[in-house]
All heavy atoms as TSV, in Angstrom:
chain	resi	resn	atom	element	x	y	z
A	1	ASN	N	N	6.112	12.193	2.323
A	1	ASN	CA	C	7.152	11.184	2.064
A	1	ASN	C	C	7.001	10.632	0.653
A	1	ASN	O	O	5.897	10.371	0.197
A	1	ASN	CB	C	7.068	10.050	3.071
A	1	ASN	CG	C	7.424	10.489	4.474
A	1	ASN	OD1	O	7.969	11.563	4.689
A	1	ASN	ND2	N	7.113	9.661	5.442
A	2	GLU	N	N	8.131	10.419	-0.028
A	2	GLU	CA	C	8.088	9.993	-1.416
A	2	GLU	C	C	7.519	8.604	-1.619
A	2	GLU	O	O	6.931	8.314	-2.633
A	2	GLU	CB	C	9.490	10.072	-2.035
A	2	GLU	CG	C	10.405	9.008	-1.486
A	2	GLU	CD	C	11.761	9.505	-1.082
A	2	GLU	OE1	O	11.895	10.661	-0.683
A	2	GLU	OE2	O	12.701	8.702	-1.175
A	3	SER	N	N	7.652	7.706	-0.650
A	3	SER	CA	C	7.187	6.337	-0.835
A	3	SER	C	C	5.789	6.107	-0.260
A	3	SER	O	O	5.291	4.997	-0.321
A	3	SER	CB	C	8.178	5.359	-0.200
A	3	SER	OG	O	8.276	5.604	1.193
A	4	GLU	N	N	5.164	7.146	0.269
A	4	GLU	CA	C	3.821	6.996	0.817
A	4	GLU	C	C	2.775	6.951	-0.292
A	4	GLU	O	O	2.935	7.591	-1.317
A	4	GLU	CB	C	3.464	8.177	1.732
A	4	GLU	CG	C	4.111	8.138	3.067
A	4	GLU	CD	C	3.606	9.257	3.952
A	4	GLU	OE1	O	3.268	10.344	3.449
A	4	GLU	OE2	O	3.550	9.030	5.161
A	5	ILE	N	N	1.728	6.198	-0.036
A	5	ILE	CA	C	0.599	6.173	-0.960
A	5	ILE	C	C	-0.671	5.959	-0.148
A	5	ILE	O	O	-0.666	5.232	0.851
A	5	ILE	CB	C	0.763	5.092	-2.051
A	5	ILE	CG1	C	-0.280	5.283	-3.140
A	5	ILE	CG2	C	0.730	3.702	-1.464
A	5	ILE	CD1	C	0.024	4.556	-4.422
A	6	CYS	N	N	-1.730	6.619	-0.574
A	6	CYS	CA	C	-3.009	6.451	0.118
A	6	CYS	C	C	-3.789	5.318	-0.540
A	6	CYS	O	O	-3.492	4.897	-1.663
A	6	CYS	CB	C	-3.810	7.746	0.132
A	6	CYS	SG	S	-4.322	8.318	-1.486
A	7	VAL	N	N	-4.790	4.828	0.164
A	7	VAL	CA	C	-5.585	3.708	-0.327
A	7	VAL	C	C	-6.223	4.038	-1.678
A	7	VAL	O	O	-6.161	3.235	-2.610
A	7	VAL	CB	C	-6.662	3.311	0.708
A	7	VAL	CG1	C	-7.609	2.275	0.132
A	7	VAL	CG2	C	-6.003	2.778	1.966
A	8	SER	N	N	-6.804	5.229	-1.795
A	8	SER	CA	C	-7.474	5.584	-3.058
A	8	SER	C	C	-6.484	5.649	-4.218
A	8	SER	O	O	-6.793	5.207	-5.322
A	8	SER	CB	C	-8.230	6.901	-2.920
A	8	SER	OG	O	-7.350	7.954	-2.598
A	9	GLY	N	N	-5.292	6.169	-3.972
A	9	GLY	CA	C	-4.274	6.229	-5.017
A	9	GLY	C	C	-3.833	4.852	-5.461
A	9	GLY	O	O	-3.659	4.591	-6.655
A	10	LEU	N	N	-3.663	3.971	-4.508
A	10	LEU	CA	C	-3.252	2.608	-4.830
A	10	LEU	C	C	-4.366	1.861	-5.551
A	10	LEU	O	O	-4.114	1.144	-6.523
A	10	LEU	CB	C	-2.841	1.866	-3.558
A	10	LEU	CG	C	-2.156	0.532	-3.717
A	10	LEU	CD1	C	-0.957	0.613	-4.657
A	10	LEU	CD2	C	-1.717	0.005	-2.366
A	11	ALA	N	N	-5.609	2.056	-5.132
A	11	ALA	CA	C	-6.749	1.415	-5.802
A	11	ALA	C	C	-6.846	1.879	-7.251
A	11	ALA	O	O	-7.070	1.069	-8.150
A	11	ALA	CB	C	-8.032	1.717	-5.041
A	12	ASP	N	N	-6.659	3.179	-7.468
A	12	ASP	CA	C	-6.689	3.710	-8.835
A	12	ASP	C	C	-5.575	3.106	-9.682
A	12	ASP	O	O	-5.785	2.726	-10.831
A	12	ASP	CB	C	-6.551	5.236	-8.833
A	12	ASP	CG	C	-7.794	5.947	-8.322
A	12	ASP	OD1	O	-8.860	5.299	-8.220
A	12	ASP	OD2	O	-7.691	7.142	-8.012
A	13	GLU	N	N	-4.399	3.029	-9.094
A	13	GLU	CA	C	-3.239	2.486	-9.814
A	13	GLU	C	C	-3.447	1.026	-10.196
A	13	GLU	O	O	-3.044	0.589	-11.269
A	13	GLU	CB	C	-1.993	2.618	-8.913
A	13	GLU	CG	C	-0.701	2.713	-9.661
A	13	GLU	CD	C	0.457	3.034	-8.739
A	13	GLU	OE1	O	0.442	4.085	-8.080
A	13	GLU	OE2	O	1.383	2.201	-8.689
A	14	LEU	N	N	-4.100	0.271	-9.319
A	14	LEU	CA	C	-4.309	-1.154	-9.552
A	14	LEU	C	C	-5.607	-1.457	-10.292
A	14	LEU	O	O	-5.830	-2.596	-10.708
A	14	LEU	CB	C	-4.306	-1.910	-8.216
A	14	LEU	CG	C	-3.002	-1.873	-7.447
A	14	LEU	CD1	C	-3.180	-2.521	-6.086
A	14	LEU	CD2	C	-1.899	-2.559	-8.236
A	15	GLY	N	N	-6.488	-0.469	-10.395
A	15	GLY	CA	C	-7.770	-0.697	-11.045
A	15	GLY	C	C	-8.678	-1.594	-10.236
A	15	GLY	O	O	-9.380	-2.453	-10.776
A	16	THR	N	N	-8.668	-1.429	-8.929
A	16	THR	CA	C	-9.489	-2.241	-8.036
A	16	THR	C	C	-10.201	-1.327	-7.036
A	16	THR	O	O	-10.065	-0.113	-7.103
A	16	THR	CB	C	-8.639	-3.323	-7.335
A	16	THR	OG1	O	-9.502	-4.236	-6.664
A	16	THR	CG2	C	-7.647	-2.731	-6.365
A	17	THR	N	N	-10.928	-1.916	-6.124
A	17	THR	CA	C	-11.695	-1.119	-5.168
A	17	THR	C	C	-10.843	-0.723	-3.965
A	17	THR	O	O	-9.873	-1.412	-3.614
A	17	THR	CB	C	-12.913	-1.899	-4.643
A	17	THR	OG1	O	-12.460	-3.042	-3.899
A	17	THR	CG2	C	-13.815	-2.339	-5.794
A	18	GLN	N	N	-11.232	0.371	-3.332
A	18	GLN	CA	C	-10.555	0.802	-2.116
A	18	GLN	C	C	-10.727	-0.227	-1.019
A	18	GLN	O	O	-9.821	-0.450	-0.219
A	18	GLN	CB	C	-11.079	2.162	-1.665
A	18	GLN	CG	C	-10.659	3.284	-2.575
A	18	GLN	CD	C	-11.099	4.639	-2.062
A	18	GLN	OE1	O	-11.254	4.841	-0.866
A	18	GLN	NE2	N	-11.304	5.568	-2.970
A	19	SER	N	N	-11.874	-0.876	-0.982
A	19	SER	CA	C	-12.134	-1.902	0.027
A	19	SER	C	C	-11.142	-3.060	-0.090
A	19	SER	O	O	-10.598	-3.527	0.918
A	19	SER	CB	C	-13.566	-2.420	-0.124
A	19	SER	OG	O	-13.818	-3.458	0.790
A	20	ALA	N	N	-10.915	-3.521	-1.315
A	20	ALA	CA	C	-9.974	-4.628	-1.533
A	20	ALA	C	C	-8.560	-4.229	-1.136
A	20	ALA	O	O	-7.835	-4.997	-0.492
A	20	ALA	CB	C	-10.014	-5.074	-2.990
A	21	VAL	N	N	-8.172	-3.014	-1.506
A	21	VAL	CA	C	-6.831	-2.524	-1.167
A	21	VAL	C	C	-6.693	-2.378	0.346
A	21	VAL	O	O	-5.692	-2.796	0.928
A	21	VAL	CB	C	-6.541	-1.186	-1.885
A	21	VAL	CG1	C	-5.266	-0.543	-1.361
A	21	VAL	CG2	C	-6.441	-1.404	-3.384
A	22	SER	N	N	-7.699	-1.821	0.989
A	22	SER	CA	C	-7.658	-1.644	2.446
A	22	SER	C	C	-7.493	-2.974	3.153
A	22	SER	O	O	-6.733	-3.090	4.119
A	22	SER	CB	C	-8.936	-0.957	2.941
A	22	SER	OG	O	-8.980	0.366	2.521
A	23	HIS	N	N	-8.215	-3.985	2.673
A	23	HIS	CA	C	-8.124	-5.312	3.285
A	23	HIS	C	C	-6.699	-5.858	3.178
A	23	HIS	O	O	-6.137	-6.352	4.171
A	23	HIS	CB	C	-9.107	-6.270	2.628
A	23	HIS	CG	C	-8.991	-7.668	3.126
A	23	HIS	ND1	N	-9.448	-8.061	4.365
A	23	HIS	CD2	C	-8.429	-8.757	2.567
A	23	HIS	CE1	C	-9.181	-9.347	4.540
A	23	HIS	NE2	N	-8.564	-9.788	3.465
A	24	GLN	N	N	-6.110	-5.767	2.004
A	24	GLN	CA	C	-4.758	-6.288	1.806
A	24	GLN	C	C	-3.726	-5.495	2.609
A	24	GLN	O	O	-2.805	-6.072	3.197
A	24	GLN	CB	C	-4.394	-6.291	0.320
A	24	GLN	CG	C	-5.259	-7.214	-0.507
A	24	GLN	CD	C	-5.219	-8.650	-0.016
A	24	GLN	OE1	O	-4.180	-9.180	0.349
A	24	GLN	NE2	N	-6.379	-9.285	-0.003
A	25	LEU	N	N	-3.886	-4.179	2.649
A	25	LEU	CA	C	-2.959	-3.355	3.428
A	25	LEU	C	C	-3.072	-3.663	4.910
A	25	LEU	O	O	-2.078	-3.639	5.635
A	25	LEU	CB	C	-3.203	-1.873	3.157
A	25	LEU	CG	C	-2.711	-1.382	1.798
A	25	LEU	CD1	C	-3.240	0.015	1.529
A	25	LEU	CD2	C	-1.201	-1.418	1.713
A	26	ASN	N	N	-4.270	-3.975	5.377
A	26	ASN	CA	C	-4.448	-4.343	6.777
A	26	ASN	C	C	-3.698	-5.635	7.098
A	26	ASN	O	O	-3.090	-5.760	8.158
A	26	ASN	CB	C	-5.929	-4.474	7.117
A	26	ASN	CG	C	-6.143	-4.622	8.594
A	26	ASN	OD1	O	-5.551	-3.905	9.404
A	26	ASN	ND2	N	-6.992	-5.558	8.975
A	27	VAL	N	N	-3.721	-6.583	6.168
A	27	VAL	CA	C	-2.963	-7.825	6.349
A	27	VAL	C	C	-1.467	-7.516	6.441
A	27	VAL	O	O	-0.764	-8.023	7.326
A	27	VAL	CB	C	-3.250	-8.830	5.209
A	27	VAL	CG1	C	-2.296	-10.020	5.275
A	27	VAL	CG2	C	-4.698	-9.293	5.263
A	28	LEU	N	N	-0.985	-6.656	5.540
A	28	LEU	CA	C	0.432	-6.281	5.561
A	28	LEU	C	C	0.781	-5.531	6.845
A	28	LEU	O	O	1.835	-5.758	7.445
A	28	LEU	CB	C	0.769	-5.415	4.343
A	28	LEU	CG	C	0.685	-6.109	2.990
A	28	LEU	CD1	C	0.872	-5.106	1.865
A	28	LEU	CD2	C	1.694	-7.237	2.885
A	29	ARG	N	N	-0.114	-4.658	7.289
A	29	ARG	CA	C	0.121	-3.892	8.520
A	29	ARG	C	C	0.141	-4.813	9.733
A	29	ARG	O	O	1.005	-4.682	10.598
A	29	ARG	CB	C	-0.962	-2.827	8.663
A	29	ARG	CG	C	-0.648	-1.821	9.733
A	29	ARG	CD	C	-1.642	-0.703	9.719
A	29	ARG	NE	N	-2.839	-1.127	10.416
A	29	ARG	CZ	C	-4.018	-0.554	10.322
A	29	ARG	NH1	N	-4.199	0.465	9.517
A	29	ARG	NH2	N	-5.037	-0.991	11.004
A	30	THR	N	N	-0.779	-5.756	9.781
A	30	THR	CA	C	-0.828	-6.723	10.888
A	30	THR	C	C	0.471	-7.508	10.979
A	30	THR	O	O	0.937	-7.833	12.068
A	30	THR	CB	C	-2.023	-7.676	10.701
A	30	THR	OG1	O	-3.222	-6.903	10.713
A	30	THR	CG2	C	-2.080	-8.722	11.800
A	31	ASN	N	N	1.063	-7.785	9.833
A	31	ASN	CA	C	2.318	-8.544	9.790
A	31	ASN	C	C	3.551	-7.647	9.809
A	31	ASN	O	O	4.658	-8.110	9.564
A	31	ASN	CB	C	2.328	-9.446	8.555
A	31	ASN	CG	C	1.379	-10.597	8.727
A	31	ASN	OD1	O	1.650	-11.508	9.495
A	31	ASN	ND2	N	0.243	-10.548	8.053
A	32	LYS	N	N	3.325	-6.363	10.106
A	32	LYS	CA	C	4.393	-5.376	10.263
A	32	LYS	C	C	5.267	-5.204	9.020
A	32	LYS	O	O	6.466	-4.976	9.103
A	32	LYS	CB	C	5.235	-5.691	11.497
A	32	LYS	CG	C	4.417	-5.669	12.787
A	32	LYS	CD	C	5.267	-5.957	13.985
A	32	LYS	CE	C	4.577	-5.991	15.297
A	32	LYS	NZ	N	3.237	-5.742	15.499
A	33	LEU	N	N	4.631	-5.321	7.836
A	33	LEU	CA	C	5.346	-5.128	6.581
A	33	LEU	C	C	5.160	-3.724	6.027
A	33	LEU	O	O	5.924	-3.288	5.164
A	33	LEU	CB	C	4.897	-6.162	5.549
A	33	LEU	CG	C	5.237	-7.604	5.917
A	33	LEU	CD1	C	4.627	-8.557	4.910
A	33	LEU	CD2	C	6.736	-7.799	6.016
A	34	VAL	N	N	4.125	-3.036	6.487
A	34	VAL	CA	C	3.916	-1.637	6.133
A	34	VAL	C	C	3.564	-0.875	7.401
A	34	VAL	O	O	3.088	-1.447	8.381
A	34	VAL	CB	C	2.794	-1.435	5.085
A	34	VAL	CG1	C	3.162	-2.063	3.758
A	34	VAL	CG2	C	1.459	-1.939	5.580
A	35	LYS	N	N	3.837	0.416	7.366
A	35	LYS	CA	C	3.408	1.284	8.455
A	35	LYS	C	C	2.487	2.337	7.864
A	35	LYS	O	O	2.398	2.475	6.642
A	35	LYS	CB	C	4.595	1.905	9.178
A	35	LYS	CG	C	5.570	2.634	8.302
A	35	LYS	CD	C	6.790	3.044	9.074
A	35	LYS	CE	C	7.814	3.652	8.119
A	35	LYS	NZ	N	9.002	4.097	8.799
A	36	TYR	N	N	1.776	3.034	8.725
A	36	TYR	CA	C	0.805	3.986	8.221
A	36	TYR	C	C	0.751	5.223	9.090
A	36	TYR	O	O	1.210	5.221	10.231
A	36	TYR	CB	C	-0.579	3.344	8.146
A	36	TYR	CG	C	-1.223	3.125	9.498
A	36	TYR	CD1	C	-2.206	3.984	9.958
A	36	TYR	CD2	C	-0.837	2.070	10.316
A	36	TYR	CE1	C	-2.799	3.805	11.194
A	36	TYR	CE2	C	-1.413	1.877	11.544
A	36	TYR	CZ	C	-2.401	2.737	11.985
A	36	TYR	OH	O	-2.975	2.551	13.209
A	37	ARG	N	N	0.182	6.278	8.514
A	37	ARG	CA	C	-0.104	7.482	9.275
A	37	ARG	C	C	-1.413	8.044	8.751
A	37	ARG	O	O	-1.748	7.894	7.581
A	37	ARG	CB	C	1.013	8.509	9.162
A	37	ARG	CG	C	1.149	9.172	7.822
A	37	ARG	CD	C	2.185	10.297	7.799
A	37	ARG	NE	N	2.227	10.896	6.489
A	37	ARG	CZ	C	1.431	11.875	6.073
A	37	ARG	NH1	N	0.527	12.379	6.887
A	37	ARG	NH2	N	1.528	12.356	4.849
A	38	ARG	N	N	-2.154	8.655	9.630
A	38	ARG	CA	C	-3.442	9.238	9.272
A	38	ARG	C	C	-3.281	10.747	9.116
A	38	ARG	O	O	-2.622	11.397	9.911
A	38	ARG	CB	C	-4.469	8.925	10.351
A	38	ARG	CG	C	-5.857	9.440	10.039
A	38	ARG	CD	C	-6.846	9.075	11.126
A	38	ARG	NE	N	-7.041	7.647	11.240
A	38	ARG	CZ	C	-7.898	6.932	10.507
A	38	ARG	NH1	N	-8.633	7.529	9.595
A	38	ARG	NH2	N	-8.024	5.638	10.697
A	39	ASP	N	N	-3.898	11.267	8.065
A	39	ASP	CA	C	-3.944	12.711	7.838
A	39	ASP	C	C	-5.401	13.045	7.517
A	39	ASP	O	O	-5.840	12.881	6.378
A	39	ASP	CB	C	-3.019	13.111	6.693
A	39	ASP	CG	C	-2.949	14.615	6.484
A	39	ASP	OD1	O	-3.461	15.366	7.341
A	39	ASP	OD2	O	-2.396	15.042	5.458
A	40	GLY	N	N	-6.152	13.452	8.531
A	40	GLY	CA	C	-7.583	13.664	8.351
A	40	GLY	C	C	-8.260	12.333	8.104
A	40	GLY	O	O	-8.102	11.394	8.868
A	41	LYS	N	N	-8.980	12.243	6.985
A	41	LYS	CA	C	-9.664	10.990	6.639
A	41	LYS	C	C	-8.778	10.043	5.839
A	41	LYS	O	O	-9.103	8.869	5.682
A	41	LYS	CB	C	-10.938	11.282	5.847
A	41	LYS	CG	C	-12.000	11.948	6.673
A	41	LYS	CD	C	-13.269	12.125	5.878
A	41	LYS	CE	C	-14.344	12.756	6.744
A	41	LYS	NZ	N	-15.617	12.859	6.036
A	42	GLN	N	N	-7.678	10.549	5.316
A	42	GLN	CA	C	-6.775	9.725	4.507
A	42	GLN	C	C	-5.788	8.973	5.390
A	42	GLN	O	O	-5.309	9.493	6.390
A	42	GLN	CB	C	-5.985	10.587	3.521
A	42	GLN	CG	C	-6.799	11.173	2.416
A	42	GLN	CD	C	-7.192	10.137	1.364
A	42	GLN	OE1	O	-6.694	9.023	1.322
A	42	GLN	NE2	N	-8.102	10.527	0.514
A	43	ILE	N	N	-5.486	7.754	4.986
A	43	ILE	CA	C	-4.435	6.967	5.626
A	43	ILE	C	C	-3.374	6.713	4.569
A	43	ILE	O	O	-3.682	6.259	3.466
A	43	ILE	CB	C	-4.969	5.638	6.191
A	43	ILE	CG1	C	-6.035	5.903	7.244
A	43	ILE	CG2	C	-3.818	4.811	6.771
A	43	ILE	CD1	C	-6.687	4.659	7.791
A	44	TYR	N	N	-2.145	7.046	4.905
A	44	TYR	CA	C	-1.022	6.869	3.991
A	44	TYR	C	C	-0.158	5.707	4.466
A	44	TYR	O	O	0.165	5.600	5.647
A	44	TYR	CB	C	-0.181	8.144	3.923
A	44	TYR	CG	C	-0.927	9.283	3.278
A	44	TYR	CD1	C	-1.725	10.135	4.023
A	44	TYR	CD2	C	-0.844	9.479	1.902
A	44	TYR	CE1	C	-2.427	11.167	3.424
A	44	TYR	CE2	C	-1.537	10.512	1.295
A	44	TYR	CZ	C	-2.327	11.344	2.056
A	44	TYR	OH	O	-3.021	12.357	1.454
A	45	TYR	N	N	0.209	4.847	3.545
A	45	TYR	CA	C	1.008	3.659	3.849
A	45	TYR	C	C	2.392	3.783	3.232
A	45	TYR	O	O	2.570	4.379	2.175
A	45	TYR	CB	C	0.333	2.405	3.288
A	45	TYR	CG	C	-0.917	2.029	4.034
A	45	TYR	CD1	C	-2.142	2.574	3.700
A	45	TYR	CD2	C	-0.865	1.136	5.098
A	45	TYR	CE1	C	-3.292	2.240	4.391
A	45	TYR	CE2	C	-2.002	0.794	5.794
A	45	TYR	CZ	C	-3.214	1.344	5.431
A	45	TYR	OH	O	-4.347	1.010	6.117
A	46	THR	N	N	3.338	3.158	3.893
A	46	THR	CA	C	4.692	3.061	3.368
A	46	THR	C	C	5.294	1.747	3.855
A	46	THR	O	O	4.876	1.202	4.877
A	46	THR	CB	C	5.552	4.265	3.814
A	46	THR	OG1	O	6.810	4.207	3.148
A	46	THR	CG2	C	5.781	4.280	5.302
A	47	SER	N	N	6.251	1.221	3.105
A	47	SER	CA	C	6.889	-0.035	3.511
A	47	SER	C	C	7.822	0.215	4.685
A	47	SER	O	O	8.284	1.333	4.906
A	47	SER	CB	C	7.657	-0.648	2.346
A	47	SER	OG	O	8.676	0.221	1.931
A	48	VAL	N	N	8.107	-0.839	5.427
A	48	VAL	CA	C	8.940	-0.692	6.608
A	48	VAL	C	C	10.426	-0.622	6.282
A	48	VAL	O	O	11.200	-0.082	7.058
A	48	VAL	CB	C	8.684	-1.806	7.644
A	48	VAL	CG1	C	7.278	-1.717	8.187
A	48	VAL	CG2	C	8.948	-3.175	7.077
A	49	ASN	N	N	10.834	-1.163	5.139
A	49	ASN	CA	C	12.236	-1.064	4.738
A	49	ASN	C	C	12.376	-1.268	3.232
A	49	ASN	O	O	11.417	-1.605	2.552
A	49	ASN	CB	C	13.124	-2.045	5.524
A	49	ASN	CG	C	12.775	-3.486	5.263
A	49	ASN	OD1	O	12.514	-3.893	4.146
A	49	ASN	ND2	N	12.771	-4.293	6.318
A	50	GLN	N	N	13.549	-1.064	2.708
A	50	GLN	CA	C	13.775	-1.117	1.261
A	50	GLN	C	C	13.522	-2.501	0.690
A	50	GLN	O	O	13.011	-2.628	-0.417
A	50	GLN	CB	C	15.197	-0.652	0.927
A	50	GLN	CG	C	15.458	-0.523	-0.558
A	50	GLN	CD	C	14.479	0.421	-1.253
A	50	GLN	OE1	O	14.148	1.477	-0.747
A	50	GLN	NE2	N	13.990	0.022	-2.414
A	51	GLN	N	N	13.851	-3.548	1.415
A	51	GLN	CA	C	13.630	-4.906	0.911
A	51	GLN	C	C	12.128	-5.170	0.739
A	51	GLN	O	O	11.700	-5.706	-0.283
A	51	GLN	CB	C	14.241	-5.930	1.866
A	51	GLN	CG	C	14.185	-7.345	1.347
A	51	GLN	CD	C	14.892	-8.319	2.261
A	51	GLN	OE1	O	15.097	-8.045	3.437
A	51	GLN	NE2	N	15.256	-9.463	1.733
A	52	VAL	N	N	11.337	-4.770	1.725
A	52	VAL	CA	C	9.883	-4.916	1.614
A	52	VAL	C	C	9.368	-4.050	0.472
A	52	VAL	O	O	8.513	-4.481	-0.307
A	52	VAL	CB	C	9.187	-4.558	2.950
A	52	VAL	CG1	C	7.681	-4.507	2.784
A	52	VAL	CG2	C	9.568	-5.552	4.033
A	53	GLN	N	N	9.894	-2.846	0.325
A	53	GLN	CA	C	9.492	-1.951	-0.760
A	53	GLN	C	C	9.719	-2.616	-2.111
A	53	GLN	O	O	8.864	-2.575	-2.986
A	53	GLN	CB	C	10.270	-0.631	-0.685
A	53	GLN	CG	C	9.952	0.341	-1.783
A	53	GLN	CD	C	8.576	0.967	-1.645
A	53	GLN	OE1	O	8.081	1.104	-0.537
A	53	GLN	NE2	N	7.983	1.329	-2.744
A	54	SER	N	N	10.855	-3.247	-2.284
A	54	SER	CA	C	11.175	-3.922	-3.536
A	54	SER	C	C	10.188	-5.051	-3.820
A	54	SER	O	O	9.709	-5.207	-4.950
A	54	SER	CB	C	12.597	-4.464	-3.475
A	54	SER	OG	O	12.914	-5.164	-4.642
A	55	ILE	N	N	9.864	-5.836	-2.819
A	55	ILE	CA	C	8.916	-6.940	-2.976
A	55	ILE	C	C	7.533	-6.403	-3.359
A	55	ILE	O	O	6.883	-6.935	-4.266
A	55	ILE	CB	C	8.841	-7.780	-1.682
A	55	ILE	CG1	C	10.159	-8.528	-1.480
A	55	ILE	CG2	C	7.665	-8.755	-1.723
A	55	ILE	CD1	C	10.324	-9.135	-0.105
A	56	LEU	N	N	7.091	-5.350	-2.683
A	56	LEU	CA	C	5.789	-4.770	-2.980
A	56	LEU	C	C	5.742	-4.210	-4.398
A	56	LEU	O	O	4.757	-4.390	-5.114
A	56	LEU	CB	C	5.442	-3.675	-1.967
A	56	LEU	CG	C	5.198	-4.143	-0.539
A	56	LEU	CD1	C	4.992	-2.951	0.379
A	56	LEU	CD2	C	4.017	-5.092	-0.465
A	57	GLU	N	N	6.813	-3.538	-4.823
A	57	GLU	CA	C	6.850	-2.988	-6.176
A	57	GLU	C	C	6.790	-4.092	-7.227
A	57	GLU	O	O	6.097	-3.964	-8.228
A	57	GLU	CB	C	8.103	-2.140	-6.364
A	57	GLU	CG	C	8.031	-0.812	-5.638
A	57	GLU	CD	C	9.326	-0.034	-5.672
A	57	GLU	OE1	O	10.343	-0.521	-6.228
A	57	GLU	OE2	O	9.338	1.083	-5.121
A	58	LYS	N	N	7.486	-5.196	-6.986
A	58	LYS	CA	C	7.453	-6.315	-7.934
A	58	LYS	C	C	6.066	-6.927	-7.987
A	58	LYS	O	O	5.573	-7.277	-9.068
A	58	LYS	CB	C	8.488	-7.367	-7.553
A	58	LYS	CG	C	9.905	-6.922	-7.838
A	58	LYS	CD	C	10.930	-7.931	-7.378
A	58	LYS	CE	C	12.330	-7.374	-7.604
A	58	LYS	NZ	N	13.371	-8.237	-7.076
A	59	GLY	N	N	5.404	-7.043	-6.845
A	59	GLY	CA	C	4.049	-7.566	-6.815
A	59	GLY	C	C	3.079	-6.666	-7.552
A	59	GLY	O	O	2.229	-7.138	-8.322
A	60	LEU	N	N	3.216	-5.361	-7.353
A	60	LEU	CA	C	2.354	-4.400	-8.052
A	60	LEU	C	C	2.581	-4.455	-9.549
A	60	LEU	O	O	1.650	-4.347	-10.342
A	60	LEU	CB	C	2.579	-2.986	-7.520
A	60	LEU	CG	C	2.092	-2.734	-6.103
A	60	LEU	CD1	C	2.535	-1.344	-5.640
A	60	LEU	CD2	C	0.586	-2.879	-6.021
A	61	GLN	N	N	3.831	-4.626	-9.953
A	61	GLN	CA	C	4.146	-4.718	-11.381
A	61	GLN	C	C	3.502	-5.960	-11.997
A	61	GLN	O	O	2.958	-5.901	-13.097
A	61	GLN	CB	C	5.658	-4.726	-11.611
A	61	GLN	CG	C	6.048	-4.708	-13.067
A	61	GLN	CD	C	5.545	-3.459	-13.781
A	61	GLN	OE1	O	5.645	-2.359	-13.276
A	61	GLN	NE2	N	4.977	-3.633	-14.960
A	62	GLN	N	N	3.535	-7.068	-11.287
A	62	GLN	CA	C	2.899	-8.299	-11.778
A	62	GLN	C	C	1.404	-8.109	-11.949
A	62	GLN	O	O	0.821	-8.574	-12.927
A	62	GLN	CB	C	3.174	-9.467	-10.818
A	62	GLN	CG	C	4.597	-9.946	-10.824
A	62	GLN	CD	C	4.965	-10.571	-12.162
A	62	GLN	OE1	O	4.183	-11.296	-12.757
A	62	GLN	NE2	N	6.158	-10.282	-12.656
A	63	ILE	N	N	0.777	-7.404	-10.999
A	63	ILE	CA	C	-0.657	-7.159	-11.088
A	63	ILE	C	C	-0.958	-6.259	-12.282
A	63	ILE	O	O	-1.919	-6.489	-13.017
A	63	ILE	CB	C	-1.174	-6.514	-9.776
A	63	ILE	CG1	C	-1.088	-7.533	-8.643
A	63	ILE	CG2	C	-2.598	-5.996	-9.933
A	63	ILE	CD1	C	-1.314	-6.929	-7.271
A	64	ALA	N	N	-0.133	-5.250	-12.488
A	64	ALA	CA	C	-0.336	-4.304	-13.588
A	64	ALA	C	C	-0.168	-4.971	-14.950
A	64	ALA	O	O	-0.821	-4.582	-15.918
A	64	ALA	CB	C	0.622	-3.124	-13.448
A	65	ASP	N	N	0.713	-5.953	-15.043
A	65	ASP	CA	C	0.965	-6.642	-16.311
A	65	ASP	C	C	-0.150	-7.619	-16.557
A	65	ASP	O	O	-0.689	-7.925	-17.452
A	65	ASP	CB	C	2.290	-7.391	-16.283
A	65	ASP	CG	C	3.476	-6.443	-16.243
A	65	ASP	OD1	O	3.304	-5.248	-16.536
A	65	ASP	OD2	O	4.584	-6.904	-15.912
C-alpha cells in the first residue's frame, strides 16, 4: 500500500528511535487513528482515513522542520 510505513522507516525519516516511534504509534492505534498489519517481523502502519493522513503529514512536517 502506498501510504503504509514501517516503524524503522518512520524512525529513520524522523531521526529518532524505533522505540519512540513504536510508543507513539501504539497511542495512535489505541485511539483508532491508525491501523496496522504484520508482515513477518515488520509492522506496517497506515492512517484510517484521508483526514487523519493529512493531520499526520502536517505533524511530521513540523517535526522535520
